PAKERO-732701 format. One record per atom (N, C-alpha, C): x, y, z; residue in one letter. Coordinates in steps of 0.001 Angstrom, whole numbers, plus 500000, padded with zeros to 6 digits. Layout:
<sites>
XYZA ...
</sites>
This chain:
<sites>
481903588307495343X 482646587064495178X 481683585982494725X 482092585180493762X 481250584123493216X 481742582766493698X 480784581886494011X 481095580511494424X 480580579546493380X 481434578591493005X 481040577570492016X 480628576311492760X 479408575845492474X 478893574646493152X 479420573391492434X 480187572592493146X 480748571364492565X 479745570229492692X 479733569292491724X 478804568142491810X 479178567247492990X 478156566601493554X 478381565707494696X 478820564337494188X 480050563941494535X 480619562672494068X 480780561663495191X 480315562019496373X 480557561137497507X 479955559756497294X 478723559679496787X 478066558382496600X 478788557523495584X 479162558125494465X 479841557361493421X 481196556878493901X 481908557779494594X 483223557373495102X 483092556250496116X 482089556346496970X 481895555312497983X 481579553967497333X 480661554024496321X 480316552772495649X 481523552175494933X 482342553049494337X 483548552559493666X 484529551951494651X 484665552599495816X 485590552075496820X 485126550714497330X 483800550568497541X 483255549297498013X 483488548209496974X 483245548529495694X 483454547537494633X 484907547127494527X 485811548094494622X 487238547778494552X 487670546926495737X 487118547248496913X 487456546463498100X 486975545031497978X 485752544838497457X 485226543482497285X 486062542695496294X 486478543349495200X 487308542683494200X 488654542279494792X 489237543203495578X 490532542906496198X 490403541739497175X 489300541709497931X 489088540619498883X 488935539292498165X 488185539300497040X 487999538066496275X 489321537567495719X 490137538505495193X 491441538107494662X 492344537552495758X 492274538157496948X 493095537686498061X 492688536282498488X 491365536032498532X 490894534699498896X 491303533663497871X 491231534037496598X 491629533106495536X 493111532791495627X 493908533810495962X 495356533595496067X 495701532721497257X 494908532816498346X 495200532054499549X 494605530648499531X 493659530382498619X 493016529069498596X 494030527993498243X 493989526862498964X 494926525767498722X 494481524958497508X 495425524492496691X 495067523633495560X 494427522344496059X 493586521757495249X 492907520522495626X 493884519359495691X 493828518597496777X 494697517429496919X 494074516230496219X 494919515357495681X 494478514116495058X 494982512951495908X 494149511927496081X 494479510811496958X 494560509515496157X 495558508696496499X 495814507451495776X 495814506278496747X 495482505103496224X 495501503889497035X 496099502743496238X 496714501804496937X 497264500609496301X 496243499487496258X 495108499681496924X 494088498649496962X 493184498693495757X 492373497654495625X 491397497559494539X 490071498088495060X 489778499348494752X 488566499966495296X 487308499457494604X 487449498706493484X 486280498193492774X 485676496981493463X 486421496370494404X 485906495208495113X 486369493898494547X 487116493925493421X 487654492687492871X 486704492027491922X 487263491215491021X 486460490575489994X 485575489472490550X 485951488921491694X 485200487794492230X 483965488210493009X 483783489529493228X 482605489990493949X 481388489909493055X 480219489761493655X 478999489689492880X 478582491065492397X 477394491103491744X 476914492361491185X 476708493398492264X 476346492958493467X 476120493897494561X 477401494277495272X 478554493629494889X 479820493929495524X 480013493185496833X 479098492248497187X 479188491517498443X 479613490080498140X 480665489615498796X 481126488242498611X 480285487304499482X 479985486139498936X 479238485157499710X 480168484424500670X 479625483944501782X 480425483218502765X 480886481889502173X 482136481509502456X 482693480264501939X 483013479338503091X 483279478067502746X 483647477092503765X 484960477496504407X 485140477080505659X 486369477413506385X 487565476831505651X 488608477629505375X 489784477130504662X 490586476155505512X 491417475360504840X 492224474366505551X 493290475021506400X 493748476212506004X 494721476953506788X 494504478437506566X 495060479246507454X 494844480692507468X 496167481428507306X 496082482724507015X 497269483580506987X 497085484714507972X 498198485294508365X 498193486437509284X 499218487431508764X 498742488488508111X 499632489485507509X 499917490579508535X 501157490640508983X 501552491603510015X 501708493005509420X 501701494056510263X 501970495415509776X 503307495480509042X 503380496328508036X 504557496418507169X 505337497693507481X 506644497543507657X 507530498681507872X 508020499221506538X 508124500553506439X 508659501198505247X 509753502174505681X 510633502597504770X 511678503552505150X 511082504849505698X 511714505456506702X 511165506673507326X 510913507812506337X 511758507941505309X 511608509077504393X 510340509006503537X 509727507815503434X 508487507717502661X 507292507381503555X 507494507321504866X 506422506974505801X 505578508214506109X 504955508763505092X 504101509942505238X 503003509872504195X 501950510645504396X 500827510568503467X 501152511200502117X 502081512148502077X 502450512749500801X 503273511769499953X 503056511816498639X 503909511040497751X 505309511639497773X 506320510789497867X 507714511221497844X 508335510638496582X 508761511506495677X 509296511046494395X 510779511367494300X 511480510510493560X 512909510718493333X 513116511748492224X 513978512706492467X 514366513668491436X 515807513458491017X 516494512554491696X 517882512237491397X 518336511136492325X 519546510627492127X 520033509536492973X 520044509873494461X 520259511136494806X 520329511528496217X 519327512621496576X 518336512860495715X 517364513924495975X 515946513400495807X 515060513891496674X 513648513540496593X 512813514816496680X 511556514691496301X 510622515808496374X 509341515320497034X 508865516057498047X 507626515723498734X 506489516492498069X 505481515774497576X 504370516376496839X 503199516617497788X 502933517863498084X 501891518194499054X 500487517902498530X 500256518039497218X 498924517839496661X 498670516410496182X 499712515578496128X 499559514172495719X 499764513322496972X 498704512648497445X 498764511991498750X 498213510566498693X 498726509730499601X 498177508404499797X 496899508503500620X 495966507595500384X 494724507585501151X 494992507254502615X 496042506471502881X 496506506195504238X 498023506075504176X 498666505889505310X 500122505792505307X 500581504637504422X 501729504779503732X 502188503744502802X 502262502348503402X 502704502225504662X 502747500915505297X 501369500278505385X 500351501085505708X 498977500580505776X 498462500218504393X 498784501043503395X 498376500748502021X 498972499421501559X 500256499206501837X 500932497975501426X 500334496765502137X 500115496877503443X 499575495731504185X 498186495352503696X 497351496353503493X 495977496082503055X 495966495456501657X 496784495999500750X 496826495461499387X 497405494049499364X 498462493807500163X 499059492476500228X 498068491478500810X 497372491856501869X 496388490976502485X 495293490601501491X 494770491594500784X 493713491340499810X 494186490406498706X 495388490661498198X 495928489833497119X 496143488394497578X 496711488207498773X 496997486857499255X 495718486081499551X 494747486716500161X 493506486001500464X 492795485574499186X 492909486384498122X 492290486011496854X 493063484891496171X 494392484978496160X 495190483954495502X 495108482610496222X 495085482654497544X 495130481432498334X 493759480958498787X 492736481733498487X 491366481388498883X 491293481100500379X 491827482030501153X 491855481857502608X 491448483152503288X 491751483285504578X 491344484438505375X 492558485003506101X 492640486327506144X 493669486994506942X 493094487207508342X 493703486558509336X 493160486613510701X 493961487534511598X 494750488449511018X 495527489367511866X 494577490169512764X 494847490147514060X 494015490872515013X 492686490214515308X 492508488952514842X 491248488238515030X 491510486890515696X 490601486463516547X 490741485156517205X 490529484039516186X 491248482924516374X 491091481775515484X 491364480499516276X 490943479384515706X 491074478096516382X 492526477626516396X 492923477033517507X 494274476471517611X 494446475248516726X 493331474671516295X 493408473464515472X 493696473778514002X 493584475034513605X 493786475402512206X 495197475939511997X 495950475395511043X 497298475922510760X 497231477386510318X 498166478185510813X 498228479609510468X 499641479928510006X 499741480681508919X 501039481090508367X 501141482608508435X 502126483067509221X 502300484497509452X 503229485090508397X 502759486134507745X 503536486822506697X 504019488152507259X 505332488334507264X 505927489594507724X 506730490201506581X 506743491526506506X 507468492191505420X 508110493476505928X 509337493696505521X 510056494931505816X 510528495507504491X 509964496651504118X 510319497284502846X 511607498080503030X 512656497679502334X 513942498363502406X 513969499634501549X 513369499534500363X 513300500694499464X 511913500753498835X 511373501956498762X 510087502201498113X 510288503462497275X 510756503270496051X 511196504392495228X 510197504693494118X 509952505991493914X 509027506462492892X 509765507401491942X 509975506939490712X 510664507730489694X 509656508087488606X 509069509298488630X 508053509665487634X 508583509517486211X 507769508885485362X 508148508708483972X 509213507663483744X 509639506958484787X 510694505962484664X 510245504618485246X 510247504488486586X 509885503210487186X 509472503374488646X 508779502360489129X 508418502240490547X 509109501006491081X 509792501136492215X 510595500035492743X 510220499719494185X 510081498420494471X 509890497936495839X 510960496886496115X 511738497122497158X 512774496191497609X 512363495762499014X 511968494498499156X 511398494049500432X 511994492725500880X 512228492614502178X 512585491348502815X 511322490846503507X 510946489608503227X 509717489083503797X 509914487641504280X 509017487219505128X 509118485866505665X 507738485257505817X 507706483938505768X 506506483159506050X 506874482201507176X 506130482261508259X 506413481399509406X 505162480645509805X 505321479364510027X 504207478549510512X 504037478811512005X 502880479365512373X 502602479623513783X 502561478292514531X 503062478310515771X 503177477114516610X 504151476089516015X 505133476585515263X 506147475714514682X 507430476514514515X 508543475812514308X 509823476488514070X 510082476711512586X 509185476242511740X 509386476369510288X 509235477826509869X 510228478355509172X 510188479728508691X 510981479841507398X 510508480662506489X 511189480923505230X 511371482433505097X 512601482882504878X 512891484310504724X 513461484560503332X 512886485513502621X 513266485785501234X 513372487290501001X 513927487634499851X 514008489039499450X 513498489178498025X 512692490201497797X 512173490499496462X 512542491936496100X 513109492104494921X 513402493442494393X 512706493531493044X 511652494327492978X 510833494396491772X 510752495842491290X 511044496041490016X 510970497366489407X 510004497300488228X 509026498194488219X 508034498239487147X 508178499540486372X 508310499475485035X 508377500711484239X 507049501460484293X 507114502784484319X 505895503600484382X 505988504734483366X 504830505193482939X 504763506345482055X 504677507629482858X 504289508693482191X 504176509975482867X 502917510052483720X 502941510909484708X 501779511105485571X 501850510271486831X 501168510747487868X 501219510066489158X 500299508853489208X 499250508828488400X 498410507630488335X 499234506440487852X 500054506667486834X 500903505603486303X 501932505169487334X 502428506110488107X 503427505796489130X 502820504915490222X 501631505269490684X 500954504462491707X 500611503083491153X 500168503025489898X 499849501735489297X 501107500870489177X 502255501497488941X 503508500752488906X 503807500095490245X 503587500827491342X 503767500247492669X 502764499123492917X 501536499294492417X 500525498253492580X 500945496977491852X 501476497128490640X 501922495967489875X 503136495304490530X 504052496121491053X 505234495568491736X 504818494766492962X 503885495301493748X 503423494584494933X 502690493308494548X 501968493339493430X 501266492144492984X 502248491027492636X 503365491389492026X 504386490386491717X 504993489812492992X 505226490678493972X 505768490190495245X 504748489301495947X 503487489676495905X 502456488874496569X 502343487497495932X 502588487391494626X 502584486086493970X 503719485213494498X 504862485834494771X 505990485096495344X 505673484643496772X 505066485526497550X 504697485180498919X 503663484052498910X 502678484146498008X 501658483102497920X 502283481755497582X 503257481749496674X 503943480503496323X 504681479937497528X 505282480823498338X 505992480372499533X 505021479779500554X 503856480393500736X 502868479867501677X 502390478493501216X 502113478344499919X 501679477041499402X 502745475978499637X 504000476333499366X 505087475367499541X 505228474961500998X 505111475928501907X 505248475605503324X 504073474757503791X 502870475077503318X 501698474290503706X 501812472864503178X 502351472707501961X 502487471372501377X 503527470534502119X 504540471191502674X 505603470460503365X 505311470231504841X 504202470776505334X 503873470625506752X 503537469172507053X 503982468636508200X 503679467251508564X 502206467076508887X 501746465857508804X 500358465569509163X 500170465775510652X 498912465931511072X 498616466156512492X 499146465005513327X 500006465280514341X 500613464220515150X 499635463633516162X 499941462424516611X 499090461758517584X 499353462258518997X 500525462825519263X 500861463284520607X 501775464489520523X 501934465192521669X 502789466381521713X 504235466008521447X 504685464862521984X 506080464464521770X 506337464142520306X 505344463522519655X 505489463224518234X 505490464510517420X 504762465549517902X 504716466831517174X 506099467429517080X 506878467390518164X 508229467927518136X 509101467208517140X 508930465893517027X 509723465133516066X 509335465480514637X 508024465643514396X 507571465986513050X 508060467353512625X 508043468320513547X 508536469659513226X 510011469606512887X 510761468809513645X 512200468706513394X 512480468097512031X 511619467154511582X 511848466481510311X 511313467291509133X 510397468256509392X 509775468995508295X 510817469823507554X 510836469660506234X 511780470413505412X 511189471773505074X 511943472814505337X 511478474164505009X 511830474453503553X 510853474737502707X 511144474989501292X 511957476261501109X 512602476377499948X 513387477574499650X 512526478678499063X 513143479827498824X 512406480965498259X 511965480659496834X 510821481192496411X 510407481037495022X 511481481557494085X 511544480991492899X 512623481299491955X 512705482788491650X 511550483421491366X 511587484837491001X 512047485694492171X 511693485286493416X 512114486059494581X 513614486005494739X 514219484842494429X 515670484718494559X 516392485499493473X 515774485570492282X 516365486328491181X 515847487746491184X 516562488651491800X 516091490032491961X 515996490722490613X 514996491578490493X 514837492415489307X 515483493752489600X 516528494088488884X 517292495306489175X 516465496541488865X 516710497579489612X 516034498840489363X 516680499929490158X 516473501146489734X 517028502292490462X 518428502507490047X 
</sites>
């Protein structure tokens, strides 16, 4: 009886199996890897045009009056870090890879505070101690709608108020601003930034009007009550009263 000696293939087969296993593992890891998220902000990350070359602002004299920008409420459906875009009148889409750097309410408050302090050349003292002798104007905002329509428009519908702290003077207004946007999420975020900038200009005008109408410092507490009663509360800025339709 004759026996035929077969070649030894164990090493080659083993090496092939190891290579195939490594390739399969690499493909599995690539398939499971999450796409890179992109983060957006409504603030000016460049530091603003008024900053010096080093990006540090110099200290200025104490302003004649201060502002206090309160936290901003937004609708629950957009109160998340993911961008929520409209796909139809009654449908939205949550984008897992397109995200805000912080919650939308925080983004709006920070951007509004920065814009107002620059326009009014004052300080936002929210959460900070300040002198009772300095007039303070509290800005509150409740966003009714915060709509993102890719390739169409960005809309902010907000009710806001300016109130003189330690006084009964208050002005409540509504702004509805729609900004056209091009394609892409950068354009959509920039549309919201432009819409908020227009609203902040209206708020700044209201603060100036209220500060201008404030009575002079009274000689006594009893006279202060009379001055507050006589102080005329200005109306909403013209553009705030004339809503810009959108959506």
